[in-house]
C-alpha positions in Angstrom: 0.0 0.0 0.0 1.3 3.4 -0.9 2.1 5.6 2.1 2.5 9.4 2.3 3.7 11.3 5.3 2.5 14.7 6.2 5.0 16.7 8.3 3.2 19.5 10.1 4.9 22.3 12.0 2.2 23.7 14.2 2.0 27.3 15.5 0.1 28.7 18.4 -1.0 32.0 16.8 0.7 32.0 13.4 -0.2 29.8 10.3 0.6 26.1 10.4 3.0 24.7 7.8 2.9 21.2 6.3 4.7 19.3 3.6 3.9 15.8 2.0 6.6 13.1 1.6 6.2 10.0 -0.5 7.5 7.1 1.6 8.5 4.8 -1.3 10.5 7.4 -3.3 11.6 9.4 -0.2 10.8 12.6 -2.1 8.5 15.5 -1.3 5.5 15.6 -3.5 4.2 19.0 -2.5 5.4 22.4 -1.7 5.1 23.8 1.9 1.3 24.1 2.5 0.0 26.8 4.9 -3.2 26.4 6.8 -5.0 27.4 10.0 -6.9 25.2 12.4 -10.0 25.1 10.2 -11.7 22.0 8.9 -11.9 23.3 5.3 -8.2 24.2 5.3 -7.1 20.9 6.8 -9.2 19.1 4.2 -7.3 21.0 1.4 -4.0 19.7 3.0 -5.4 16.1 2.9 -6.6 16.5 -0.7 -3.1 17.7 -1.7 -1.6 14.7 0.2 -3.7 12.3 -1.8 -3.2 14.0 -5.2 -1.6 11.7 -7.8 -1.7 8.6 -5.6 -3.8 5.5 -5.6 -7.2 5.4 -4.0 -6.1 3.3 -1.1 -3.2 5.5 -0.1 -2.3 5.5 3.6 -1.8 8.9 5.2 0.4 9.4 8.2 0.8 12.8 10.0 3.7 13.7 12.3 3.0 16.7 14.6 5.2 18.5 17.1 3.8 19.1 20.6 3.1 22.8 20.4 0.7 24.2 23.0 -2.7 22.6 22.5 -2.7 23.1 18.7 -1.6 19.4 18.3 -4.9 18.3 19.9 -7.2 20.3 17.6 -5.4 19.4 14.4 -4.7 15.8 15.5 -8.3 15.0 16.5 -9.6 16.1 13.1 -6.9 14.1 11.2 -7.6 11.0 13.2 -11.3 11.3 12.5 -10.4 11.3 8.8 -8.5 8.0 9.1 -5.0 9.5 9.3 -2.4 7.8 11.5 -1.3 10.6 13.8 2.1 10.7 15.7 3.2 13.4 18.1 6.9 14.0 18.8 8.8 15.9 21.4 10.2 19.2 20.2 13.7 18.1 21.3 13.7 15.3 18.8 12.9 17.7 16.0 15.6 20.1 17.2 18.2 17.3 17.3 17.4 16.1 13.8 17.3 19.7 12.4 20.9 20.2 13.4 21.8 17.4 11.1 19.5 18.4 8.3 20.3 22.2 8.4 23.0 22.9 11.0 23.0 26.7 10.6 19.4 27.4 9.8 16.1 27.1 11.6 12.6 27.8 10.1 9.1 26.4 10.1 9.7 25.1 6.6 12.7 23.1 7.7 10.9 21.8 10.8 8.0 20.5 8.6 10.5 18.6 6.4 12.3 17.2 9.4 9.0 16.0 10.9 8.1 14.3 7.6 11.5 12.5 7.6 11.2 11.1 11.1 9.2 8.0 10.3 11.8 6.9 7.8 14.8 7.7 10.0 13.7 6.3 13.4 10.3 4.7 13.3 10.9 3.0 16.6 11.0 6.3 18.4 7.5 7.3 17.1 4.4 6.5 19.1 0.8 7.0 18.1 -0.7 10.2 19.4 -2.9 9.6 22.5 -6.0 11.7 22.6 -7.5 11.8 26.1 -11.3 11.6 26.5 -13.2 14.6 27.6 -13.4 13.3 31.2 -9.6 12.7 31.2 -8.9 16.2 30.0 -11.2 17.6 32.7 -9.3 15.5 35.3 -6.0 16.7 33.9 -7.0 20.3 34.2 -8.4 19.8 37.7 -5.1 18.1 38.8 -3.1 20.9 37.4 -5.3 23.4 39.2 -4.8 21.5 42.5 -1.1 21.7 41.9 -1.2 25.5 41.2 -3.4 26.2 44.3 -1.1 24.1 46.5 1.8 26.2 45.1 0.0 29.4 45.8 -0.7 28.4 49.4 2.9 27.4 49.9 4.2 30.7 48.5 1.8 32.7 50.7 2.9 30.7 53.8 6.5 31.3 53.0 5.8 35.0 52.8 4.2 34.9 56.2 7.2 33.2 57.7 9.6 35.7 56.0 7.6 38.6 57.3 7.4 37.1 60.8 11.2 36.7 60.8 12.1 40.4 60.2 9.1 42.0 61.8 8.9 39.8 64.9 12.3 38.1 64.8 10.3 34.9 64.3 7.0 33.7 65.8 7.5 30.0 65.0 9.1 29.4 68.4 6.1 30.8 70.2 3.2 29.5 68.1 2.8 27.1 65.2 2.8 29.6 62.3 -0.2 28.3 60.4 -2.7 27.6 63.3 -5.5 29.8 64.4 -3.7 31.7 67.1 -0.9 32.8 64.8 -3.4 33.9 62.2 -5.2 35.8 64.9 -2.0 37.6 66.0 -1.3 38.7 62.4 -4.9 39.9 62.0 -5.2 41.9 65.2 -2.0 42.2 67.2 0.9 42.5 64.9 2.3 45.7 66.3 4.8 44.8 69.1 4.4 48.3 70.7 0.7 47.8 70.9 1.1 44.2 72.2 3.6 45.4 74.9 1.2 48.2 76.0 -1.8 46.0 76.2 -0.1 43.4 78.4 -0.5 39.7 79.0 -3.9 39.8 80.7 -5.6 41.8 77.9 -4.3 39.7 75.1 -5.1 36.5 76.9 -8.7 37.7 77.5 -9.1 38.8 73.9 -7.9 35.4 72.6 -10.2 33.5 75.1 -13.2 35.3 73.6 -12.5 34.2 70.0 -10.5 31.0 70.3 -12.1 28.1 68.3 -11.5 25.7 71.1 -12.7 26.4 74.6 -11.2 26.7 77.2 -8.6 28.6 75.2 -4.9 27.8 75.6 -3.2 31.1 76.6 0.2 29.7 77.7 1.9 31.3 74.8 0.8 34.9 75.6 3.7 35.5 78.0 6.3 34.4 75.4 4.6 36.8 73.0 5.0 39.7 75.4 8.7 38.9 75.9 9.2 38.7 72.2 7.6 42.1 71.7 10.1 43.5 74.2 13.0 42.1 72.2 11.6 43.6 69.0 11.2 47.0 70.6 14.7 46.8 72.0 16.0 46.1 68.5 14.1 48.6 66.4 13.6 51.3 69.2 11.6 53.5 66.8 7.9 52.4 66.1 8.1 54.2 62.8 11.0 52.0 61.6 8.5 49.5 60.3 5.0 50.6 59.4 3.3 47.9 61.4 -0.3 49.0 60.8 0.1 48.8 57.0 2.2 45.6 57.4 -0.7 44.0 59.4 -3.1 45.0 56.6 -0.8 43.3 54.0 -0.7 40.2 56.1 -4.5 40.2 56.4 -4.7 40.1 52.6 -2.1 37.3 52.5 -4.0 35.2 55.0 -7.3 35.8 53.2 -5.6 34.5 50.0 -4.6 31.4 51.9 -8.1 30.8 53.2 -9.6 31.3 49.8 -7.1 29.0 48.1 -7.7 26.3 50.7 -11.5 26.6 50.2 -11.1 26.3 46.4 -8.7 23.4 46.9 -11.1 21.5 49.1 -14.0 22.1 46.8 -12.0 21.1 43.7 -10.9 17.8 45.2 -14.3 17.0 46.7 -16.5 17.9 43.7 -14.3 17.4 40.6 -11.1 15.4 41.1 -12.4 12.5 43.2 -15.7 12.0 41.5 -14.1 11.9 38.0 -11.3 9.7 39.3 -13.8 7.2 40.7 -15.7 7.2 37.4 -12.5 6.5 35.4 -11.0 4.0 37.8 -13.8 2.5 39.8 -11.7 -0.4 41.0 -9.4 1.9 42.9 -6.5 -0.6 42.6 -3.9 2.2 42.5 -4.8 3.0 46.1 -3.5 -0.4 47.2 0.0 1.0 46.6 1.5 2.4 49.8 1.7 6.2 49.7 -0.9 6.5 46.9 -4.2 8.0 47.9 -7.2 9.2 45.9 -5.6 12.5 44.8 -2.3 10.9 43.7 -4.2 8.1 41.9 -6.2 10.7 40.1 -3.0 12.3 38.7 -1.8 8.9 37.4 -5.2 8.1 35.8 -5.5 11.6 34.3 -2.1 11.7 32.6 -1.4 8.0 31.8 -4.8 7.4 30.2 -4.8 4.1 28.3 -1.9 2.1 29.8 -1.8 -0.1 26.6 -0.3 2.8 24.7 3.0 1.9 26.5 4.0 -1.5 25.0 6.6 -2.2 27.7 7.8 -1.0 31.1 10.8 0.5 29.4 8.5 2.8 27.2 6.6 3.8 30.4 9.8 4.6 32.3 11.1 6.7 29.4 7.8 8.6 29.2 7.8 9.3 33.0 11.3 10.9 32.8 12.5 9.4 36.2 15.4 7.6 34.6 18.9 8.8 34.2 20.7 9.7 31.0 23.2 7.0 29.9 26.6 7.5 28.4 28.7 4.6 27.3 31.8 4.3 25.0 34.0 1.2 24.7 34.5 -0.2 28.1 33.6 3.1 29.8 30.2 3.7 31.4 29.4 7.1 32.9 27.7 6.9 36.4 25.6 9.3 38.4 24.1 11.2 35.4 21.0 13.3 36.0 17.5 12.1 35.2 16.0 13.0 31.8 13.0 14.9 33.3 10.8 14.0 30.3 7.1 13.5 30.6 4.6 15.5 32.7 6.1 17.3 35.6 3.0 16.5 37.8 3.7 12.8 37.3 7.2 13.2 38.6 6.3 15.4 41.5 3.5 13.1 42.6 5.7 10.0 42.3 8.4 11.5 44.5 5.9 12.5 47.1 4.3 9.1 47.1 7.7 7.4 47.3 8.5 9.4 50.5 5.6 7.5 52.2 6.1 4.2 50.3 9.7 3.8 51.6 8.3 3.7 55.1 5.7 0.9 54.4 6.9 -1.1 51.4 9.9 -3.3 52.2 11.0 -3.6 48.6 11.0 0.2 48.1 12.6 0.7 51.6 15.4 -1.7 50.5 16.0 0.5 47.4 16.2 3.6 49.5 18.5 1.9 52.0 20.9 0.7 49.3 21.0 4.1 47.6 21.8 5.9 50.9 24.1 3.3 52.6 26.0 1.7 49.7 26.0 4.3 46.9 26.4 7.5 48.9 23.3 9.2 47.5 21.6 12.0 49.4 17.9 11.8 50.4 16.4 13.3 47.2 18.5 11.2 44.9 17.5 8.0 46.8 13.9 9.2 46.7 13.9 9.6 42.9 15.2 6.0 42.7 12.3 4.9 44.9 9.8 6.9 42.7 11.0 5.1 39.6 10.2 1.7 41.3 6.9 3.0 42.5 5.9 4.0 38.9 6.9 0.5 37.9 4.2 -0.8 40.3 1.7 1.8 38.9 2.3 0.4 35.4 1.8 -3.3 36.5 -1.3 -2.5 38.5 -2.9 -0.7 35.6 -1.6 -3.2 33.0 -2.8 -6.3 34.9 -5.9 -4.6 36.4 -5.3 -6.0 39.9 -4.4 -4.6 43.3 -0.9 -4.4 44.6 0.3 -6.9 47.2 2.9 -6.0 49.8 5.9 -8.4 49.7 9.2 -8.8 51.5 12.4 -8.5 49.4 12.4 -12.3 49.0 8.8 -12.2 47.5 7.0 -13.4 50.6 3.6 -11.7 51.0 3.3 -9.7 54.2 0.5 -7.7 55.8 0.7 -3.9 56.5 2.0 -4.1 60.1 4.6 -6.7 59.3 5.8 -4.6 56.3 6.1 -1.6 58.5 8.2 -3.6 61.1 10.5 -4.9 58.4 11.1 -1.3 57.1 11.9 -0.1 60.6 14.1 -3.0 61.7 16.2 -3.6 58.5 16.1 -0.4 56.4 16.4 2.6 58.8 19.2 4.9 57.7 21.3 6.2 60.6 21.3 10.0 61.1 25.0 10.2 60.7 24.7 8.8 57.2 22.1 11.3 56.4 24.3 14.1 57.6 27.3 12.7 55.7 25.3 12.4 52.4 23.2 15.6 52.5 23.5 18.2 49.8 25.4 20.8 51.9 28.0 18.4 53.1 28.5 17.0 49.5 28.9 20.5 48.2 31.4 21.4 50.9 33.4 18.3 50.0 33.4 19.2 46.4 34.6 22.7 47.2 37.4 21.4 49.4 38.6 19.0 46.6 38.5 21.9 44.1 40.5 24.1 46.5 43.1 21.3 47.1 43.5 20.8 43.3 44.0 24.6 42.9 46.6 24.7 45.6 48.5 21.8 44.1 48.6 23.5 40.7 49.7 26.8 42.2 52.6 25.1 44.1 53.9 23.2 41.0 
């Protein structure tokens, strides 16, 4: 059967460009075609691709992942019987350097995209178009991630303000509980706090505290901290506390609003759609994976059968290191590729933090990375996240719940698994201190300084 390949360089706002390649002759059979995301214009591209060919010609389209333009164009092409492939922009850039080393244009990119199925067909994968529910779940999961980030950023601003305006309140009160929020709302001026005195503030808090009887043991420490702040700044006009308090009121209101939105989003959108797409809930049998994390996996993985092997799934996730081998040399300790959705990687790392405490096999991976290979906590956690994603793949592929097992494969219950992790795979604190990022950086700086001194003394 005759096959023609349409290489399409997509644009977000500008016009798209396409070119048609005949697979048998490896020659372009059209000029560069320009079109917008419009059914009539896309049809003209398909007509030009079929021109001069047999009636049963097979059309293949290769698109670059550009914004969401790939979805609109790709869906229409697939509905017209075209085999659609989507490739990473980095693949196109790498091949373009060979095709035209000193030039870059949309026309060149279209030609490169059309050549890809001939040069490396094993690196192409059919474009996956998520369903409407899956796209809704993806958007909701991304919104959860953004709201969580906003809350974290606002909390960090509160801590930073407390540090310079009050020399730190965290030693007096938990910074994100009701009492600390109340202080920032009503009693942030240390001069006013000192003048009011311990009894007045304790009485005011007792009247509004959410839990009765109110705990006022912290009020004395607050008064003493106000004294230290006054002794340091001496002048009440040094920091405009009334306006600073107003600013913190707005910041805390943003936190409360974001937390309310986050709760509603999880309760009314993320979890209902997740249960609809994955009613079995098998992913939640993995230690460390709850409803919200499972929803992220279901939203972005979609049809697990689109990954023919675990190797393909690992490559898509991006939690695997680069490899570099030449002759008998094999580079070690290379950084991870970071391909795939960022939310998948972030979720897997967070889940792995819990899984290493409850799953003996993942705990053994963490222990080996820390004790034998000298990795710091985050490096070891990324290795655990890779193994956790392997389990996600198997659970979805085989459509069955995960079963906790010891390192020798013996099934164990939850309490036994936890005991094994504590008894065999607890990393000593001195190893953590020896391997942490700051210590490793200091060792590298000392090695660099010794090398410099040796060269200077030669």
